[in-house]
N, C-alpha and C positions, 0 to 999 in steps of 0.2 A: 702400449708397449714402450720399452726403451733399451738401453743396448749399457754394457760392459766395456770399460777402457780401463787397458794393465800398461802402466811405464812402466819398463824396465831400464834400469836407468845406466844402462852397462856400451860402454863400446873399445873396439879394437884402439882407436885413436883421435885423436878432436879433427874433425873436418874445419879447415879455416872459418867458413863460413859460420859453424853451427853455436846456435845461443842458447839450448835447450837443457835440461839438467842432466847431467850424466857424468860418470865415471869412468878410466880407462885403466882400474885398480879392480880383479876380478875377487878380490879377497874376499868381499861380502858376498857373494853373489847368492849363494847357500844360505846366508840369513834376511836377504832380501827377499828371496822367493820362500822361506816360512815365515816372515812378516808380513807378506802379501796374501797368504793365503788365511792368517791369521786376519788380517784386515778386513776378507771379504764375510770372513765369517761375524766380526762384529760390526759389518756395517748391513747386513742380508737384508734390513727395512727399511733402508735409504731410498728405496724405489717404492715404498708402500702404495705411494698415488700410481705409480706405473709397473704392477707388479711382473709381469711376463718381459721377461728380457728376447730380444730377437738376434740382437748382434754380441760379437764379440769378440773384443777388437785388441791386439798385442800389439801398441808403441815402443818409443823410445827416443833418441838411444836404439838399442839396438839390438831385437828378442831372436832373431835367431840367432846371437849367441850362447845364448839357453841349450844346454843339453835335454834330449826328449825327455828324460825322467821328471826335469825340472816342468818343461812345460806340461807333462800330462798331470802334474801333483797339481799345477794352477786351475787346470782345468776339472779334476775331478772334486776341486772344492767349490765350482760355482755350480754343477751338475749338483752336486747334494743339497746345497744352499738354498737354490735358487730355482722362481720357476722362469722354464723355458720352451719356447716355442720360434727354435732357432731360423733364421734367413739367412745368414752368413756368418763366417769364423772370420777373419783376417788376421795376418801376420806377419809385420812390416820385414823385411830379411835384406841384405847384402850378398852383392853375388858373389864374395867369395865365402861366405857358407852355406851357400846352397851343393853338398855331396849329393851323391844319390843316395846314401844313408837315409841324411839329412831329410831328403826328399819322400823318401820311401812314409820316414818313422810322422811327418809332419800329417804326409796325406792320411795314414793308418790313425789320425789321433784325431781325425773330422775335420781341420782346416779346410774349406773351399775355394779360399782367396789367397792369392797372395800378392804384396806390392815389395816389388824389389828396387829397390833404390840403385839407379843408373845413372841419373847427373848425366852423363854425355859419353856417347861410345869415342870418344877422342883421348888419348892418354896424355897429353901435353896439360889439358883440361882439368881431368882426373889426378895428375899428379898437382895442377895449381890448387886446385878444391882440398888436397892432402887427403882425398881417397884412397882406400884401404884395395880398392881393386883394379881391374884393368881392363879394358874394352874385350879384349877376348874374353874374360869371364864373365862382363856381363852377357855374350851373346850365347855363351856358354851354360848358361845357369838360366837362361831364359828355355831354350830348347830342352833342356833337363827338366825342368818343371813341367813342359807339356809330354815329356815323355811317361813324366810320372803321371799325369790326369791332369793337371790342373787346368782347368776351362777357365777359370777367372782369374787371370792376371793383370796387374797394376804397372807399370813403370812410373819413376819419377824423372824427370829433366830438369834443367836451369836455363836458363836462360840471363844474358846479361854481364856474360864472361867478356874480357876488357879487349877485343882484338877491334882491327885496324876496321874490318867490315862483317857482313851478314853469313857470313860461306860456311863456316862450322857452324850454326845455329841450324843452317838451312839442311845441311846435312845430315848433326844429328836429326834433325825432325822426319827429313824423309828413308834414313835407317830405320827411325821407329813404326812410319808407318809400311813399313814394306814388312817386317816383323807384324805387326797389326797383331799386338799384344787386347785390343779388345777397350781398355782403359791407360789414359795418358793422365799425370796429371804435373804441372808446368807450373812451377815458379822463378821470382826473379831473383837476380842475386842481389841483397842486401847487406848492407854494412850495419852489423852491429857493435856495441862497444868494446865488450869485452871480450870477442873473438882475435885472430890471430890478422884477419882483413882489418879491422876496427881501428888494431893498433898500425897497423903500415900506413893507414889513411892518417892518422891524427900525425904520425911522423914524416909524410908526407912522400912515402916509400909507392903509396898505391894511387894512382887514380880510377875514383871510382868512374862506370858508362854513366852520361846524360838520363835524361828523362825520356828525352826525344828520342836516342837509340835505344831503349828498356821497350816505350811504344813502338817502335818501327819492330823490334822482335816479337813482340806480345800478337800484333796484326798480323806479321807473317804467319804466325804459329795461329791463329784462327784463320785464316785461309787456307792453307794447310792442311790441317784438318778437318775443316767442312767441305773440300776437296775428297777426301779420303772417308766421309761417309762417320765421324765422328763430329757429336753434338754437346757443341760446349754446354754441360747442365750446370753448371757453376764456373766462376770466374776464372776457374785453374785447374778445371778439370775437365777431361774431355773424354767421350766412352761413346760405345757402341751401344745402338737403343738396349739390349738385352742385359747390358755391363755397367749401369748406374753404383756404384758402391750404397748400399742401405745403409751402414753405420754411418759414413761422414751425410748422407745427404739427410736422415733425420737429426742431426747436430742443428744441421741449416734452417730445420724448417721448425726449432725451437722443442724436442722431445726431450724427454727428462734421461739424463746419463750417470753414472757412478764411475766415477776415477779412481784408481786403485795401485797405490804405490808412492813413492816421492816425487812429488811435484806435482803428481795428479789433481784436476780440476774437476769435480762433479758440479751437474745442477740436477735440481729439483724443481723448476718451475717458478721458486719460489726464492730463492737464494744459490749463490754458489760456494764452495767449499774446496780451498787449495790447502793440496798437503804439504806438508814441508819439505823444500826441496834443500835435503840434506841426509846422503844414507846413515850414516850414522846418527842421527838424532832419530830419525826414522825408526829404525830400529831398535834403538835403545826404550823410544816411546812406548810401539806397541809391545816388548818384553813386558814393563813396566805396566802393561792394559792400558795402554793412553798415545791416542792416535792423535800428534802434534800436526795441527791444523788451524787455516781462519776462516769464517763465515763472515761472510757478506749476504747481509740481507738486502734485497732489490726493492728499489720504489718500484708502484705500477710504470712509472714513466722510464725507469733503466729496463724494468723487463722488453717494455714495448721498443725502445731503442736497440736493443740488442736481436731483437728478433729482426729487425726492420734491416739492422748492419748484415746479417747473413744470409737472410731469408731473400732482399734484394738483388742479391749476386747469384742468385741460381734462376734454371728455366723457369719453374713455378711460380718465381715471382713473389712478391709478402701481398698477405691474404688480407684483406681493409674488413673482410664479414668476422676473418677470426679475431681480429684486434676488437672492431666491436661487442663483440659477442662475448670473449674473453677477458676485454680490461675496460667495456663500456667506454671506449675512446673514441670520437670520430673521425678521423687521419684523412679521409677524405676532402671532408668541410674543415680541418683547420687548417689544412695545408693544401687548400684548394690552388690559391696564388703561384707555390714551387711547382706544385703538379704541373701547373696548366705552361708556365716557362717551360720546363722538361721537355713537356712534350712538344711544343711550337718547335723548338732545338733538335728535335726528332730523338731525343737520347732515352724515352720511355712512350711507353702506351699502356694503356689505362684495358683489361677484357677480365670481364665476367667478376670486376671486383678485385683486380689485381695486379698488381703495377710490374708489369714485366719491363726489365732495359731491352732496347736495341743492340745491334750490335755494334753502332757507334755509342752505345752509353755503358756496354760493359767494362771499359779500361776506365770509366770515371767512375765505378762503383760505391766508392767507399767514400767521395767528396758528396756524391748527389744524397746517398742515405744519409750523412752529415747536415747536408738541408732539411731534410725531411722531422730531423730528432725532435722528438714532446720535450 
């Protein structure tokens, strides 16, 4: 099994925190879509180790900016060139793009999961983030999606907003859980150098929240989600038992995937490939039958560390048998001292030859993983 990720590098406007690759100019949309289809054909043998595709994921950028014909063209290219046993087809959307016509069209095209970029239900927060939608549009988009038969809904929320207390965050969580979408992804507001927030911080115009403040909000989120019956199946992802994201879960389990489009990443189990993060270069290259990209051949230790870093964040944990069988490395023996220490501190448990973080350990997931690196 494997997955296909499609990076659609266009947005209406730049969010103040975002450092992903995108363009606010739509002049090249048709050309990029054309070359995405060409790349799909050129790389149809990339997944030869895991040739059956079970998930398709449109990310970005803002995939919902594409019209239905453009989306259908990409899907048809996949259907004609890949072996499929589809379990999930997801598209990331923004509330302001979700008209009745667009939702009906997405449903007709076979999408069974929508990820809606809400971020907050407060207009002042959305304005600070420079989001293109308002709180009313957020609520309307979720209601319309349900009216059009979308049962698998995920919403994105962001914490770490620089406010004096936690009232706005608690309010966002309470409203989200009242709506009960089934899946909620939540990420901390981070300061990236080339973003508007990064530049304001550098000039002293913005004071970021502290790690303690963010940790408090994370713990508030954990408690509220648990109380509402949502399972924290990955550090930043909460879902009802029936609503785990298949595509992203496969990422975290080390499954191969093909990334298509400008700046997209691919992984075949042995190497990572990174497409050029420039729309013009991407299009010109493919017009000349050349995909401009970099390939990183991974050493055994790098593969183990990447698997460790992603899997330890999940409810399934890091499978020690898998590491032993696939890479001939006895992590349990090599890191016995560190594992025993983390266990004594109540940060993890060993269950059925799997390293599983406790609720206390989840907030320290990355630092725990780094200390277990080989």
